[in-house]
N, CA, C and O of each residue as an XYZ file, in Angstrom:
436
protein
N       0.835     -1.178      0.000
C       0.000      0.000      0.000
C       0.879      1.240      0.000
O       2.037      1.213      0.418
N       0.296      2.320     -0.479
C       1.012      3.589     -0.542
C       0.662      4.462      0.656
O      -0.413      4.324      1.240
N       1.553      5.343      1.010
C       1.257      6.397      1.972
C       1.922      7.657      1.456
O       3.145      7.706      1.327
N       1.136      8.670      1.161
C       1.682      9.896      0.608
C       2.344      9.608     -0.716
O       1.760      8.928     -1.560
N       3.524     10.098     -0.918
C       4.244      9.854     -2.163
C       5.156      8.645     -2.075
O       5.913      8.372     -3.006
N       5.095      7.918     -0.970
C       6.007      6.802     -0.771
C       5.299      5.477     -0.966
O       4.196      5.270     -0.460
N       5.927      4.595     -1.692
C       5.406      3.253     -1.901
C       5.749      2.438     -0.668
O       6.924      2.260     -0.347
N       4.736      1.941      0.024
C       5.010      1.206      1.253
C       4.513     -0.226      1.226
O       4.723     -0.956      2.196
N       3.873     -0.651      0.177
C       3.470     -2.047      0.068
C       3.425     -2.380     -1.406
O       2.744     -1.650     -2.126
N       4.070     -3.392     -1.927
C       4.530     -4.574     -1.249
C       5.803     -4.379     -0.455
O       6.281     -5.314      0.188
N       6.355     -3.193     -0.488
C       7.586     -2.931      0.233
C       7.353     -2.784      1.732
O       8.313     -2.719      2.500
N       6.105     -2.731      2.155
C       5.773     -2.572      3.573
C       5.090     -3.827      4.072
O       4.149     -4.328      3.456
N       5.572     -4.322      5.183
C       4.924     -5.455      5.826
C       4.973     -5.207      7.319
O       5.963     -4.696      7.841
N       3.901     -5.570      8.003
C       3.966     -5.515      9.459
C       4.264     -6.927      9.939
O       3.838     -7.909      9.331
N       4.979     -7.009     11.004
C       5.298     -8.341     11.513
C       5.155     -8.345     13.024
O       5.354     -7.324     13.681
N       4.813     -9.485     13.561
C       4.667     -9.650     15.001
C       5.716    -10.630     15.475
O       6.174    -11.433     14.662
N       6.122    -10.626     16.704
C       5.702     -9.737     17.780
C       6.472     -8.428     17.811
O       6.224     -7.601     18.689
N       7.404     -8.210     16.879
C       8.225     -7.009     16.915
C       7.455     -5.737     16.593
O       7.879     -4.650     16.986
N       6.336     -5.847     15.886
C       5.542     -4.688     15.487
C       6.413     -3.662     14.779
O       6.626     -2.554     15.270
N       6.899     -4.049     13.637
C       7.759     -3.170     12.865
C       7.303     -3.148     11.414
O       6.657     -4.081     10.937
N       7.645     -2.081     10.729
C       7.429     -2.004      9.298
C       8.702     -2.468      8.620
O       9.801     -2.090      9.026
N       8.561     -3.271      7.609
C       9.705     -3.656      6.802
C       9.542     -2.922      5.481
O       8.609     -3.189      4.723
N      10.439     -2.013      5.216
C      10.386     -1.239      3.976
C      11.384     -1.879      3.022
O      12.595     -1.826      3.233
N      10.850     -2.482      1.974
C      11.685     -3.219      1.029
C      12.265     -2.282     -0.027
O      11.610     -1.339     -0.469
N      13.478     -2.554     -0.412
C      14.155     -1.828     -1.486
C      14.136     -0.322     -1.266
O      13.784      0.437     -2.169
N      14.510      0.105     -0.080
C      14.566      1.530      0.237
C      15.828      2.131     -0.393
O      16.409      1.540     -1.303
N      16.240      3.274      0.078
C      17.409      3.950     -0.462
C      18.607      3.000     -0.479
O      18.871      2.297      0.496
N      19.312      2.992     -1.581
C      20.441      2.081     -1.716
C      20.005      0.649     -1.964
O      20.803     -0.282     -1.853
N      18.717      0.479     -2.306
C      18.136     -0.837     -2.561
C      18.290     -1.772     -1.363
O      18.433     -2.985     -1.521
N      18.259     -1.183     -0.154
C      18.373     -1.975      1.073
C      17.027     -2.017      1.773
O      16.227     -1.090      1.656
N      16.784     -3.091      2.498
C      15.592     -3.197      3.319
C      15.815     -2.444      4.625
O      16.918     -2.435      5.170
N      14.761     -1.820      5.115
C      14.836     -1.096      6.383
C      13.755     -1.640      7.314
O      12.654     -1.966      6.869
N      14.069     -1.736      8.595
C      13.093     -2.143      9.602
C      12.859     -0.949     10.506
O      13.785     -0.422     11.123
N      11.584     -0.527     10.574
C      11.217      0.640     11.365
C      10.269      0.184     12.467
O       9.161     -0.263     12.171
N      10.675      0.285     13.727
C       9.785     -0.134     14.817
C       8.577      0.794     14.926
O       8.684      2.004     14.723
N       7.433      0.208     15.248
C       6.213      0.981     15.452
C       5.921      1.095     16.935
O       5.999      0.102     17.658
N       5.587      2.287     17.397
C       5.205      2.408     18.803
C       3.883      1.691     19.055
O       3.000      1.684     18.197
N       3.753      1.105     20.205
C       2.557      0.361     20.583
C       1.289      1.207     20.449
O       0.226      0.686     20.109
N       1.401      2.504     20.715
C       0.214      3.376     20.722
C      -0.409      3.563     19.338
O      -1.565      3.978     19.255
N       0.313      3.272     18.240
C      -0.261      3.462     16.909
C      -0.779      2.174     16.283
O      -1.444      2.220     15.248
N      -0.488      1.029     16.885
C      -0.835     -0.248     16.273
C      -2.329     -0.419     16.048
O      -2.744     -0.847     14.971
N      -3.138     -0.095     17.040
C      -4.579     -0.294     16.870
C      -5.144      0.659     15.825
O      -5.999      0.270     15.029
N      -4.676      1.899     15.820
C      -5.161      2.856     14.819
C      -4.715      2.465     13.414
O      -5.475      2.613     12.457
N      -3.495      1.970     13.287
C      -3.013      1.526     11.982
C      -3.820      0.331     11.488
O      -4.161      0.260     10.307
N      -4.122     -0.591     12.363
C      -4.911     -1.761     11.976
C      -6.311     -1.346     11.515
O      -6.829     -1.887     10.538
N      -6.919     -0.392     12.214
C      -8.235      0.120     11.806
C      -8.138      0.750     10.425
O      -8.986      0.500      9.568
N      -7.102      1.572     10.200
C      -6.942      2.231      8.906
C      -6.691      1.230      7.789
O      -7.194      1.405      6.679
N      -5.923      0.185      8.064
C      -5.695     -0.848      7.054
C      -6.984     -1.578      6.708
O      -7.202     -1.928      5.548
N      -7.847     -1.815      7.704
C      -9.155     -2.431      7.420
C     -10.002     -1.524      6.545
O     -10.668     -1.994      5.623
N      -9.983     -0.227      6.827
C     -10.728      0.738      6.012
C     -10.197      0.730      4.581
O     -10.975      0.687      3.627
N      -8.880      0.771      4.433
C      -8.276      0.781      3.098
C      -8.612     -0.495      2.325
O      -8.878     -0.443      1.124
N      -8.601     -1.633      3.007
C      -8.955     -2.891      2.338
C     -10.421     -2.907      1.921
O     -10.756     -3.423      0.854
N     -11.289     -2.352      2.744
C     -12.713     -2.291      2.404
C     -12.940     -1.404      1.183
O     -13.730     -1.745      0.303
N     -12.253     -0.277      1.131
C     -12.363      0.615     -0.026
C     -11.865     -0.106     -1.272
O     -12.504     -0.043     -2.323
N     -10.730     -0.788     -1.163
C     -10.186     -1.516     -2.302
C     -11.144     -2.608     -2.761
O     -11.364     -2.772     -3.961
N     -11.713     -3.351     -1.827
C     -12.646     -4.429     -2.186
C     -13.847     -3.875     -2.951
O     -14.280     -4.450     -3.950
N     -14.373     -2.761     -2.473
C     -15.498     -2.112     -3.150
C     -15.079     -1.618     -4.544
O     -15.829     -1.761     -5.509
N     -13.888     -1.040     -4.637
C     -13.409     -0.538     -5.924
C     -13.154     -1.666     -6.922
O     -13.484     -1.538     -8.101
N     -12.572     -2.763     -6.457
C     -12.307     -3.900     -7.340
C     -13.625     -4.457     -7.878
O     -13.725     -4.799     -9.056
N     -14.632     -4.545     -7.012
C     -15.944     -5.031     -7.458
C     -16.544     -4.111     -8.517
O     -17.263     -4.566     -9.407
N     -16.245     -2.823     -8.418
C     -16.763     -1.850     -9.384
C     -15.829     -1.677    -10.585
O     -16.149     -0.943    -11.519
N     -14.678     -2.350    -10.561
C     -13.729     -2.232    -11.660
C     -12.923     -0.944    -11.633
O     -12.365     -0.538    -12.653
N     -12.859     -0.299    -10.478
C     -12.114      0.956    -10.330
C     -10.690      0.651     -9.853
O     -10.511      0.187     -8.728
N      -9.678      0.903    -10.685
C      -8.313      0.570    -10.299
C      -7.682      1.610     -9.375
O      -8.184      2.722     -9.214
N      -6.567      1.209     -8.777
C      -5.747      2.096     -7.960
C      -4.833      2.874     -8.909
O      -4.369      2.327     -9.910
N      -4.576      4.133     -8.601
C      -3.666      4.936     -9.413
C      -2.231      4.479     -9.170
O      -1.722      4.572     -8.053
N      -1.588      3.986    -10.221
C      -0.172      3.627    -10.148
C       0.510      4.230    -11.366
O      -0.162      4.610    -12.324
N       1.834      4.323    -11.344
C       2.530      4.870    -12.508
C       2.210      4.089    -13.780
O       2.079      2.865    -13.751
N       2.088      4.796    -14.877
C       1.673      4.205    -16.149
C       2.569      3.044    -16.571
O       2.071      2.014    -17.025
N       3.883      3.201    -16.425
C       4.802      2.137    -16.842
C       4.573      0.858    -16.032
O       4.662     -0.245    -16.571
N       4.281      1.008    -14.746
C       3.997     -0.174    -13.931
C       2.691     -0.830    -14.348
O       2.585     -2.057    -14.358
N       1.709     -0.030    -14.689
C       0.421     -0.583    -15.125
C       0.578     -1.365    -16.422
O      -0.120     -2.355    -16.639
N       1.491     -0.925    -17.286
C       1.747     -1.648    -18.532
C       2.494     -2.945    -18.234
O       2.158     -4.001    -18.770
N       3.509     -2.856    -17.374
C       4.322     -4.032    -17.056
C       3.534     -5.067    -16.257
O       3.664     -6.269    -16.490
N       2.714     -4.592    -15.311
C       1.918     -5.481    -14.459
C       0.447     -5.110    -14.610
O      -0.076     -4.356    -13.790
N      -0.228     -5.613    -15.625
C      -1.603     -5.180    -15.914
C      -2.616     -5.453    -14.794
O      -3.630     -4.761    -14.710
N      -2.366     -6.435    -13.944
C      -3.302     -6.739    -12.858
C      -3.005     -5.933    -11.594
O      -3.809     -5.923    -10.662
N      -1.866     -5.264    -11.558
C      -1.432     -4.533    -10.359
C      -2.438     -3.498     -9.862
O      -2.628     -3.395     -8.650
N      -3.093     -2.726    -10.732
C      -4.008     -1.700    -10.218
C      -5.217     -2.249     -9.446
O      -5.953     -1.479     -8.828
N      -5.422     -3.542     -9.476
C      -6.544     -4.138     -8.743
C      -6.064     -5.033     -7.598
O      -6.861     -5.771     -7.018
N      -4.776     -4.976     -7.268
C      -4.225     -5.822     -6.212
C      -3.944     -5.013     -4.948
O      -3.600     -3.833     -5.004
N      -4.102     -5.682     -3.809
C      -3.966     -5.010     -2.517
C      -2.601     -4.382     -2.299
O      -2.507     -3.295     -1.729
N      -1.550     -5.041     -2.738
C      -0.223     -4.501     -2.459
C       0.038     -3.159     -3.139
O       1.000     -2.473     -2.791
N      -0.795     -2.773     -4.097
C      -0.632     -1.479     -4.761
C      -1.620     -0.440     -4.245
O      -1.588      0.710     -4.684
N      -2.482     -0.819     -3.336
C      -3.494      0.103     -2.822
C      -2.874      1.100     -1.852
O      -1.768      0.890     -1.354
N      -3.586      2.168     -1.591
C      -3.123      3.220     -0.695
C      -3.549      2.918      0.735
O      -4.648      2.410      0.959
N      -2.685      3.229      1.712
C      -3.047      3.100      3.117
C      -4.124      4.126      3.455
O      -5.035      3.845      4.234
N      -4.016      5.311      2.869
C      -4.990      6.381      3.054
C      -5.588      6.731      1.695
O      -5.150      7.688      1.057
N      -6.595      5.958      1.240
C      -7.166      6.211     -0.085
C      -7.939      7.532     -0.130
O      -8.501      7.983      0.868
N      -7.947      8.127     -1.307
C      -8.710      9.356     -1.510
C     -10.197      9.074     -1.320
O     -10.653      7.944     -1.496
N     -10.947     10.117     -0.959
C     -12.378      9.931     -0.732
C     -13.134      9.670     -2.024
O     -14.163      8.995     -2.015
N     -12.634     10.196     -3.130
C     -13.337     10.031     -4.407
C     -12.353      9.657     -5.503
O     -11.165      9.966     -5.419
N     -12.852      8.999     -6.517
C     -12.037      8.655     -7.671
C     -11.830      9.896     -8.533
O     -12.646     10.819     -8.527
N     -10.730      9.901     -9.270
C     -10.418     10.999    -10.179
C      -9.943     10.426    -11.503
O      -9.756      9.216    -11.628
N      -9.751     11.278    -12.478
C      -9.200     10.842    -13.759
C      -7.675     10.843    -13.671
O      -7.067     11.803    -13.198
N      -7.076      9.756    -14.131
C      -5.611      9.660    -14.150
C      -5.083     10.738    -15.095
O      -5.602     10.879    -16.203
N      -4.062     11.505    -14.688
C      -3.602     12.624    -15.506
C      -3.033     12.225    -16.869
O      -3.091     13.020    -17.807
N      -2.491     11.027    -17.000
C      -1.901     10.627    -18.286
C      -2.834      9.778    -19.133
O      -2.897      9.938    -20.352
N      -3.563      8.868    -18.477
C      -4.394      7.939    -19.253
C      -5.828      8.402    -19.375
O      -6.534      7.996    -20.299
N      -6.272      9.245    -18.457
C      -7.662      9.685    -18.466
C      -8.616      8.680    -17.844
O      -9.812      8.950    -17.736
N      -8.100      7.509    -17.428
C      -8.944      6.497    -16.802
C      -9.375      6.944    -15.414
O      -8.664      7.691    -14.743
N     -10.534      6.485    -14.994
C     -11.035      6.758    -13.647
C     -10.276      5.867    -12.678
O     -10.294      4.647    -12.839
N      -9.602      6.441    -11.665
C      -8.804      5.692    -10.693
C      -8.993      6.307     -9.306
O      -9.486      7.426     -9.168
N      -8.589      5.549     -8.284
C      -8.569      6.093     -6.919
C      -7.125      6.263     -6.512
O      -6.344      5.311     -6.528
N      -6.778      7.479     -6.147
C      -5.435      7.793     -5.681
C      -5.389      7.771     -4.167
O      -6.242      7.175     -3.509
N      -4.388      8.426     -3.634
C      -4.227      8.500     -2.186
C      -4.513      9.890     -1.665
O      -4.472     10.873     -2.404
N      -4.799      9.953     -0.396
C      -5.045     11.223      0.283
C      -3.710     11.906      0.498
O      -2.801     11.305      1.072
N      -3.567     13.132      0.058
C      -2.279     13.835      0.135
C      -2.217     14.870      1.250
O      -1.317     15.710      1.245
N      -3.131     14.841      2.193
C      -3.104     15.824      3.270
C      -2.120     15.479      4.325
O      -1.980     16.213      5.303
């Protein structure tokens, strides 16, 4: 899933019991492990459930996730897969600036 301008999934995974984010292929093409404070775990889990529900509804409607055009060409099924979805999806779908297709991007606030 994405967060802001950063790709965090499939490069992001949560793991237990350490409660850390694993950021794959970060700067220098190295993996990074970022510990999560206990106080954010429940809120993050709630937000991930919300994001998955939005994605499930969008996939049923045939509404893809906004991803870079070259990736969409290389991986045609990617815009409908969870690992490309946003952690904080936008409230409404918009037109992709290059393709003109209706897509759901991420919340940039």
